[in-house]
N, CA, C and O atoms as CSV, one atom per row, in Angstrom:
chain,resi,resn,atom,element,x,y,z
A,1,MET,N,N,7.364,-30.716,12.331
A,1,MET,CA,C,8.777,-30.446,12.234
A,1,MET,C,C,8.956,-28.996,11.790
A,1,MET,O,O,8.306,-28.562,10.839
A,2,THR,N,N,9.823,-28.243,12.461
A,2,THR,CA,C,10.048,-26.849,12.088
A,2,THR,C,C,11.000,-26.759,10.906
A,2,THR,O,O,11.824,-27.646,10.682
A,3,ILE,N,N,10.871,-25.674,10.157
A,3,ILE,CA,C,11.713,-25.420,8.992
A,3,ILE,C,C,12.318,-24.038,9.164
A,3,ILE,O,O,11.601,-23.051,9.331
A,4,THR,N,N,13.637,-23.974,9.122
A,4,THR,CA,C,14.344,-22.699,9.191
A,4,THR,C,C,15.101,-22.510,7.887
A,4,THR,O,O,15.814,-23.398,7.420
A,5,LYS,N,N,14.923,-21.322,7.314
A,5,LYS,CA,C,15.574,-21.011,6.044
A,5,LYS,C,C,16.327,-19.700,6.174
A,5,LYS,O,O,15.942,-18.810,6.932
A,6,ARG,N,N,17.408,-19.604,5.416
A,6,ARG,CA,C,18.162,-18.362,5.303
A,6,ARG,C,C,18.196,-18.013,3.817
A,6,ARG,O,O,18.680,-18.797,3.001
A,7,VAL,N,N,17.690,-16.856,3.479
A,7,VAL,CA,C,17.686,-16.412,2.090
A,7,VAL,C,C,18.579,-15.177,2.007
A,7,VAL,O,O,18.354,-14.192,2.711
A,8,THR,N,N,19.581,-15.235,1.154
A,8,THR,CA,C,20.527,-14.138,0.989
A,8,THR,C,C,20.239,-13.426,-0.325
A,8,THR,O,O,20.036,-14.058,-1.361
A,9,PHE,N,N,20.226,-12.111,-0.262
A,9,PHE,CA,C,19.998,-11.264,-1.424
A,9,PHE,C,C,21.187,-10.324,-1.578
A,9,PHE,O,O,21.650,-9.739,-0.599
A,10,ILE,N,N,21.673,-10.180,-2.786
A,10,ILE,CA,C,22.681,-9.175,-3.109
A,10,ILE,C,C,21.989,-8.176,-4.030
A,10,ILE,O,O,21.610,-8.506,-5.153
A,11,ALA,N,N,21.833,-6.952,-3.536
A,11,ALA,CA,C,21.151,-5.918,-4.314
A,11,ALA,C,C,22.093,-5.316,-5.350
A,11,ALA,O,O,23.307,-5.271,-5.148
A,12,LYS,N,N,21.531,-4.860,-6.447
A,12,LYS,CA,C,22.290,-4.086,-7.418
A,12,LYS,C,C,22.678,-2.770,-6.740
A,12,LYS,O,O,21.962,-2.299,-5.856
A,13,PRO,N,N,23.800,-2.173,-7.143
A,13,PRO,CA,C,24.236,-0.938,-6.484
A,13,PRO,C,C,23.163,0.157,-6.422
A,13,PRO,O,O,23.071,0.878,-5.429
A,14,ASP,N,N,22.369,0.279,-7.462
A,14,ASP,CA,C,21.325,1.307,-7.469
A,14,ASP,C,C,19.988,0.794,-6.921
A,14,ASP,O,O,18.983,1.502,-6.976
A,15,GLY,N,N,19.976,-0.430,-6.397
A,15,GLY,CA,C,18.739,-1.017,-5.905
A,15,GLY,C,C,18.726,-1.298,-4.406
A,15,GLY,O,O,17.793,-1.923,-3.901
A,16,ILE,N,N,19.752,-0.844,-3.693
A,16,ILE,CA,C,19.865,-1.164,-2.267
A,16,ILE,C,C,18.665,-0.648,-1.477
A,16,ILE,O,O,18.065,-1.395,-0.704
A,17,ALA,N,N,18.317,0.613,-1.665
A,17,ALA,CA,C,17.205,1.194,-0.887
A,17,ALA,C,C,15.884,0.507,-1.223
A,17,ALA,O,O,15.081,0.234,-0.331
A,18,LYS,N,N,15.658,0.232,-2.488
A,18,LYS,CA,C,14.405,-0.420,-2.887
A,18,LYS,C,C,14.334,-1.852,-2.346
A,18,LYS,O,O,13.285,-2.292,-1.876
A,19,MET,N,N,15.453,-2.572,-2.415
A,19,MET,CA,C,15.494,-3.940,-1.891
A,19,MET,C,C,15.225,-3.924,-0.387
A,19,MET,O,O,14.472,-4.758,0.117
A,20,LYS,N,N,15.827,-2.992,0.324
A,20,LYS,CA,C,15.609,-2.890,1.763
A,20,LYS,C,C,14.136,-2.643,2.060
A,20,LYS,O,O,13.583,-3.238,2.985
A,21,GLY,N,N,13.494,-1.771,1.286
A,21,GLY,CA,C,12.078,-1.492,1.488
A,21,GLY,C,C,11.199,-2.700,1.224
A,21,GLY,O,O,10.287,-2.982,2.001
A,22,LEU,N,N,11.459,-3.412,0.145
A,22,LEU,CA,C,10.670,-4.603,-0.191
A,22,LEU,C,C,10.813,-5.692,0.873
A,22,LEU,O,O,9.826,-6.297,1.291
A,23,LEU,N,N,12.035,-5.930,1.298
A,23,LEU,CA,C,12.268,-6.974,2.294
A,23,LEU,C,C,11.712,-6.581,3.655
A,23,LEU,O,O,11.125,-7.409,4.351
A,24,SER,N,N,11.892,-5.332,4.034
A,24,SER,CA,C,11.376,-4.864,5.327
A,24,SER,C,C,9.857,-4.937,5.388
A,24,SER,O,O,9.283,-5.203,6.444
A,25,ALA,N,N,9.211,-4.701,4.257
A,25,ALA,CA,C,7.749,-4.751,4.203
A,25,ALA,C,C,7.210,-6.171,4.434
A,25,ALA,O,O,6.022,-6.343,4.704
A,26,MET,N,N,8.058,-7.162,4.330
A,26,MET,CA,C,7.645,-8.559,4.534
A,26,MET,C,C,7.581,-8.945,6.010
A,26,MET,O,O,6.884,-9.897,6.361
A,27,VAL,N,N,8.288,-8.231,6.876
A,27,VAL,CA,C,8.471,-8.677,8.258
A,27,VAL,C,C,7.161,-8.736,9.041
A,27,VAL,O,O,6.782,-9.805,9.520
A,28,ALA,N,N,6.471,-7.623,9.178
A,28,ALA,CA,C,5.260,-7.598,10.020
A,28,ALA,C,C,4.174,-8.556,9.537
A,28,ALA,O,O,3.640,-9.315,10.346
A,29,PRO,N,N,3.822,-8.551,8.233
A,29,PRO,CA,C,2.772,-9.487,7.819
A,29,PRO,C,C,3.200,-10.949,7.917
A,29,PRO,O,O,2.366,-11.816,8.177
A,30,SER,N,N,4.474,-11.234,7.714
A,30,SER,CA,C,4.948,-12.616,7.837
A,30,SER,C,C,4.876,-13.076,9.287
A,30,SER,O,O,4.454,-14.198,9.566
A,31,LYS,N,N,5.292,-12.205,10.217
A,31,LYS,CA,C,5.239,-12.553,11.634
A,31,LYS,C,C,3.807,-12.795,12.105
A,31,LYS,O,O,3.581,-13.550,13.050
A,32,ALA,N,N,2.843,-12.155,11.447
A,32,ALA,CA,C,1.432,-12.298,11.829
A,32,ALA,C,C,0.808,-13.583,11.288
A,32,ALA,O,O,-0.295,-13.948,11.695
A,33,GLU,N,N,1.490,-14.267,10.387
A,33,GLU,CA,C,0.944,-15.483,9.793
A,33,GLU,C,C,0.939,-16.641,10.786
A,33,GLU,O,O,1.829,-16.770,11.627
A,34,ASP,N,N,-0.086,-17.474,10.666
A,34,ASP,CA,C,-0.159,-18.695,11.467
A,34,ASP,C,C,1.029,-19.580,11.127
A,34,ASP,O,O,1.264,-19.879,9.956
A,35,GLY,N,N,1.761,-19.990,12.115
A,35,GLY,CA,C,2.880,-20.900,11.899
A,35,GLY,C,C,4.231,-20.232,11.761
A,35,GLY,O,O,5.243,-20.922,11.645
A,36,CYS,N,N,4.278,-18.891,11.771
A,36,CYS,CA,C,5.559,-18.196,11.720
A,36,CYS,C,C,6.128,-18.138,13.132
A,36,CYS,O,O,5.512,-17.575,14.037
A,37,LEU,N,N,7.303,-18.721,13.312
A,37,LEU,CA,C,7.957,-18.721,14.615
A,37,LEU,C,C,9.035,-17.645,14.704
A,37,LEU,O,O,9.340,-17.162,15.794
A,38,PHE,N,N,9.613,-17.268,13.566
A,38,PHE,CA,C,10.656,-16.237,13.523
A,38,PHE,C,C,10.748,-15.717,12.101
A,38,PHE,O,O,10.681,-16.486,11.142
A,39,TYR,N,N,10.904,-14.389,11.968
A,39,TYR,CA,C,11.071,-13.797,10.640
A,39,TYR,C,C,11.755,-12.455,10.805
A,39,TYR,O,O,11.172,-11.526,11.365
A,40,GLU,N,N,12.971,-12.342,10.331
A,40,GLU,CA,C,13.718,-11.085,10.424
A,40,GLU,C,C,14.553,-10.878,9.167
A,40,GLU,O,O,14.965,-11.832,8.506
A,41,ILE,N,N,14.789,-9.618,8.858
A,41,ILE,CA,C,15.657,-9.224,7.755
A,41,ILE,C,C,16.882,-8.545,8.351
A,41,ILE,O,O,16.761,-7.693,9.231
A,42,PHE,N,N,18.055,-8.923,7.874
A,42,PHE,CA,C,19.302,-8.336,8.328
A,42,PHE,C,C,20.038,-7.738,7.131
A,42,PHE,O,O,20.046,-8.315,6.043
A,43,GLN,N,N,20.651,-6.586,7.344
A,43,GLN,CA,C,21.476,-5.952,6.311
A,43,GLN,C,C,22.903,-5.925,6.846
A,43,GLN,O,O,23.135,-5.482,7.971
A,44,TYR,N,N,23.849,-6.388,6.058
A,44,TYR,CA,C,25.235,-6.443,6.489
A,44,TYR,C,C,25.791,-5.029,6.627
A,44,TYR,O,O,25.621,-4.199,5.734
A,45,GLU,N,N,26.450,-4.762,7.742
A,45,GLU,CA,C,27.019,-3.448,7.996
A,45,GLU,C,C,28.153,-3.128,7.026
A,45,GLU,O,O,28.231,-2.017,6.503
A,46,ASN,N,N,29.023,-4.094,6.788
A,46,ASN,CA,C,30.188,-3.867,5.938
A,46,ASN,C,C,29.914,-4.093,4.453
A,46,ASN,O,O,30.781,-3.827,3.621
A,47,LYS,N,N,28.728,-4.578,4.111
A,47,LYS,CA,C,28.306,-4.792,2.721
A,47,LYS,C,C,26.831,-4.412,2.633
A,47,LYS,O,O,25.972,-5.293,2.672
A,48,PRO,N,N,26.518,-3.127,2.514
A,48,PRO,CA,C,25.116,-2.707,2.570
A,48,PRO,C,C,24.242,-3.267,1.445
A,48,PRO,O,O,23.016,-3.199,1.528
A,49,GLU,N,N,24.846,-3.807,0.418
A,49,GLU,CA,C,24.076,-4.412,-0.668
A,49,GLU,C,C,23.629,-5.838,-0.335
A,49,GLU,O,O,22.850,-6.433,-1.079
A,50,LYS,N,N,24.116,-6.385,0.775
A,50,LYS,CA,C,23.823,-7.776,1.139
A,50,LYS,C,C,22.794,-7.834,2.268
A,50,LYS,O,O,22.961,-7.211,3.317
A,51,PHE,N,N,21.725,-8.598,2.026
A,51,PHE,CA,C,20.645,-8.772,2.989
A,51,PHE,C,C,20.466,-10.261,3.248
A,51,PHE,O,O,20.747,-11.097,2.389
A,52,MET,N,N,19.992,-10.574,4.449
A,52,MET,CA,C,19.673,-11.957,4.775
A,52,MET,C,C,18.317,-12.001,5.466
A,52,MET,O,O,18.079,-11.292,6.444
A,53,ALA,N,N,17.443,-12.832,4.948
A,53,ALA,CA,C,16.161,-13.104,5.595
A,53,ALA,C,C,16.319,-14.440,6.317
A,53,ALA,O,O,16.739,-15.431,5.720
A,54,VAL,N,N,15.981,-14.459,7.599
A,54,VAL,CA,C,16.008,-15.700,8.371
A,54,VAL,C,C,14.587,-15.929,8.851
A,54,VAL,O,O,13.981,-15.065,9.485
A,55,GLU,N,N,14.069,-17.098,8.542
A,55,GLU,CA,C,12.675,-17.398,8.863
A,55,GLU,C,C,12.542,-18.824,9.381
A,55,GLU,O,O,13.204,-19.745,8.902
A,56,THR,N,N,11.678,-18.980,10.362
A,56,THR,CA,C,11.381,-20.308,10.899
A,56,THR,C,C,9.875,-20.494,10.895
A,56,THR,O,O,9.123,-19.633,11.352
A,57,TRP,N,N,9.451,-21.634,10.369
A,57,TRP,CA,C,8.034,-21.966,10.227
A,57,TRP,C,C,7.743,-23.245,10.999
A,57,TRP,O,O,8.589,-24.135,11.090
A,58,ARG,N,N,6.566,-23.324,11.539
A,58,ARG,CA,C,6.144,-24.479,12.343
A,58,ARG,C,C,6.258,-25.778,11.553
A,58,ARG,O,O,6.686,-26.802,12.087
A,59,ASP,N,N,5.873,-25.731,10.272
A,59,ASP,CA,C,5.881,-26.927,9.437
A,59,ASP,C,C,5.756,-26.515,7.970
A,59,ASP,O,O,5.658,-25.329,7.656
A,60,GLU,N,N,5.761,-27.492,7.089
A,60,GLU,CA,C,5.674,-27.245,5.640
A,60,GLU,C,C,4.358,-26.553,5.270
A,60,GLU,O,O,4.332,-25.705,4.378
A,61,LYS,N,N,3.277,-26.910,5.947
A,61,LYS,CA,C,1.975,-26.286,5.677
A,61,LYS,C,C,2.026,-24.782,5.961
A,61,LYS,O,O,1.482,-23.993,5.189
A,62,ALA,N,N,2.666,-24.382,7.045
A,62,ALA,CA,C,2.795,-22.962,7.374
A,62,ALA,C,C,3.649,-22.241,6.330
A,62,ALA,O,O,3.321,-21.126,5.925
A,63,LEU,N,N,4.725,-22.861,5.900
A,63,LEU,CA,C,5.578,-22.268,4.868
A,63,LEU,C,C,4.820,-22.145,3.553
A,63,LEU,O,O,4.943,-21.135,2.860
A,64,ASP,N,N,4.040,-23.159,3.204
A,64,ASP,CA,C,3.230,-23.088,1.979
A,64,ASP,C,C,2.208,-21.961,2.071
A,64,ASP,O,O,1.954,-21.273,1.082
A,65,GLY,N,N,1.617,-21.767,3.255
A,65,GLY,CA,C,0.673,-20.667,3.449
A,65,GLY,C,C,1.347,-19.323,3.257
A,65,GLY,O,O,0.758,-18.411,2.677
A,66,HIS,N,N,2.563,-19.190,3.733
A,66,HIS,CA,C,3.341,-17.965,3.541
A,66,HIS,C,C,3.554,-17.701,2.053
A,66,HIS,O,O,3.382,-16.576,1.584
A,67,LYS,N,N,3.923,-18.729,1.328
A,67,LYS,CA,C,4.183,-18.577,-0.112
A,67,LYS,C,C,2.916,-18.257,-0.898
A,67,LYS,O,O,3.001,-17.780,-2.030
A,68,ALA,N,N,1.755,-18.508,-0.323
A,68,ALA,CA,C,0.475,-18.209,-0.984
A,68,ALA,C,C,-0.093,-16.860,-0.545
A,68,ALA,O,O,-1.164,-16.470,-1.009
A,69,SER,N,N,0.603,-16.140,0.339
A,69,SER,CA,C,0.081,-14.879,0.874
A,69,SER,C,C,0.206,-13.730,-0.127
A,69,SER,O,O,1.030,-13.775,-1.041
A,70,ALA,N,N,-0.612,-12.712,0.058
A,70,ALA,CA,C,-0.598,-11.535,-0.814
A,70,ALA,C,C,0.727,-10.785,-0.711
A,70,ALA,O,O,1.262,-10.346,-1.729
A,71,HIS,N,N,1.262,-10.631,0.492
A,71,HIS,CA,C,2.521,-9.886,0.628
A,71,HIS,C,C,3.693,-10.641,-0.006
A,71,HIS,O,O,4.628,-10.017,-0.508
A,72,TYR,N,N,3.652,-11.961,0.014
A,72,TYR,CA,C,4.694,-12.735,-0.655
A,72,TYR,C,C,4.595,-12.541,-2.173
A,72,TYR,O,O,5.614,-12.423,-2.853
A,73,ALA,N,N,3.388,-12.510,-2.691
A,73,ALA,CA,C,3.197,-12.304,-4.138
A,73,ALA,C,C,3.732,-10.950,-4.576
A,73,ALA,O,O,4.332,-10.835,-5.645
A,74,ILE,N,N,3.519,-9.923,-3.759
A,74,ILE,CA,C,4.035,-8.584,-4.090
A,74,ILE,C,C,5.559,-8.599,-4.111
A,74,ILE,O,O,6.178,-8.115,-5.059
A,75,TYR,N,N,6.155,-9.152,-3.072
A,75,TYR,CA,C,7.625,-9.247,-3.018
A,75,TYR,C,C,8.142,-10.036,-4.220
A,75,TYR,O,O,9.062,-9.593,-4.908
A,76,LYS,N,N,7.552,-11.199,-4.471
A,76,LYS,CA,C,8.027,-12.098,-5.526
A,76,LYS,C,C,7.976,-11.445,-6.907
A,76,LYS,O,O,8.843,-11.688,-7.746
A,77,SER,N,N,6.959,-10.619,-7.137
A,77,SER,CA,C,6.809,-9.977,-8.446
A,77,SER,C,C,7.589,-8.666,-8.550
A,77,SER,O,O,7.604,-8.045,-9.613
A,78,SER,N,N,8.240,-8.234,-7.461
A,78,SER,CA,C,8.863,-6.915,-7.453
A,78,SER,C,C,10.370,-6.891,-7.236
A,78,SER,O,O,11.010,-5.902,-7.594
A,79,PHE,N,N,10.963,-7.933,-6.666
A,79,PHE,CA,C,12.350,-7.817,-6.223
A,79,PHE,C,C,13.394,-7.956,-7.330
A,79,PHE,O,O,14.478,-7.387,-7.206
A,80,GLU,N,N,13.111,-8.682,-8.394
A,80,GLU,CA,C,14.129,-9.015,-9.388
A,80,GLU,C,C,14.844,-7.825,-10.027
A,80,GLU,O,O,16.054,-7.912,-10.237
A,81,PRO,N,N,14.166,-6.716,-10.351
A,81,PRO,CA,C,14.898,-5.595,-10.957
A,81,PRO,C,C,15.967,-4.985,-10.044
A,81,PRO,O,O,16.865,-4.295,-10.528
A,82,TYR,N,N,15.884,-5.225,-8.754
A,82,TYR,CA,C,16.804,-4.628,-7.791
A,82,TYR,C,C,17.830,-5.622,-7.253
A,82,TYR,O,O,18.720,-5.250,-6.488
A,83,CYS,N,N,17.703,-6.874,-7.652
A,83,CYS,CA,C,18.508,-7.954,-7.083
A,83,CYS,C,C,19.521,-8.480,-8.099
A,83,CYS,O,O,19.170,-8.839,-9.223
A,84,LEU,N,N,20.771,-8.515,-7.679
A,84,LEU,CA,C,21.836,-9.058,-8.511
A,84,LEU,C,C,21.924,-10.575,-8.352
A,84,LEU,O,O,22.174,-11.298,-9.316
A,85,GLU,N,N,21.713,-11.047,-7.113
A,85,GLU,CA,C,21.842,-12.481,-6.818
A,85,GLU,C,C,20.964,-12.840,-5.623
A,85,GLU,O,O,20.765,-12.024,-4.723
A,86,LYS,N,N,20.438,-14.071,-5.620
A,86,LYS,CA,C,19.623,-14.575,-4.516
A,86,LYS,C,C,19.912,-16.051,-4.348
A,86,LYS,O,O,19.968,-16.789,-5.331
A,87,TYR,N,N,20.097,-16.494,-3.103
A,87,TYR,CA,C,20.260,-17.922,-2.856
A,87,TYR,C,C,19.683,-18.279,-1.497
A,87,TYR,O,O,19.637,-17.452,-0.586
A,88,THR,N,N,19.243,-19.524,-1.378
A,88,THR,CA,C,18.547,-20.011,-0.191
A,88,THR,C,C,19.277,-21.209,0.391
A,88,THR,O,O,19.745,-22.089,-0.330
A,89,ASP,N,N,19.360,-21.217,1.708
A,89,ASP,CA,C,19.904,-22.364,2.444
A,89,ASP,C,C,18.853,-22.822,3.444
A,89,ASP,O,O,18.289,-22.006,4.174
A,90,GLU,N,N,18.591,-24.109,3.479
A,90,GLU,CA,C,17.746,-24.640,4.540
A,90,GLU,C,C,18.672,-24.992,5.692
A,90,GLU,O,O,19.530,-25.867,5.576
A,91,LEU,N,N,18.483,-24.296,6.805
A,91,LEU,CA,C,19.416,-24.437,7.917
A,91,LEU,C,C,19.161,-25.682,8.740
A,91,LEU,O,O,20.093,-26.385,9.131
A,92,GLU,N,N,17.890,-25.951,8.999
A,92,GLU,CA,C,17.587,-27.114,9.829
A,92,GLU,C,C,16.151,-27.540,9.666
A,92,GLU,O,O,15.265,-26.728,9.398
A,93,VAL,N,N,15.943,-28.791,9.828
A,93,VAL,CA,C,14.600,-29.349,9.898
A,93,VAL,C,C,14.598,-30.225,11.137
A,93,VAL,O,O,15.292,-31.240,11.197
A,94,LEU,N,N,13.817,-29.827,12.114
A,94,LEU,CA,C,13.793,-30.545,13.387
A,94,LEU,C,C,12.502,-31.319,13.546
A,94,LEU,O,O,11.434,-30.823,13.186
A,95,GLY,N,N,12.579,-32.511,14.071
A,95,GLY,CA,C,11.399,-33.320,14.277
A,95,GLY,C,C,10.877,-33.241,15.675
A,95,GLY,O,O,9.874,-33.879,15.997
């Protein structure tokens, strides 16, 4: 069953560029992971402090592998000083 998630980040006013760099650095290595079907970062045009990561994984095992990756650990340990708010929505789980 595939898993699609949308993660929204609101950067602090002085953290927009750093947040964009951290999130953008996740795209290529995430796309290269086994089980990644889609992974993109979007920045809102009318709200440059707002970012959305949309990701689709083949299954829970692939998502767990992503969460255990080195690039995920770097992002996870680095984003909080630049982030005002973060929330996740699971968009769909298809069988």
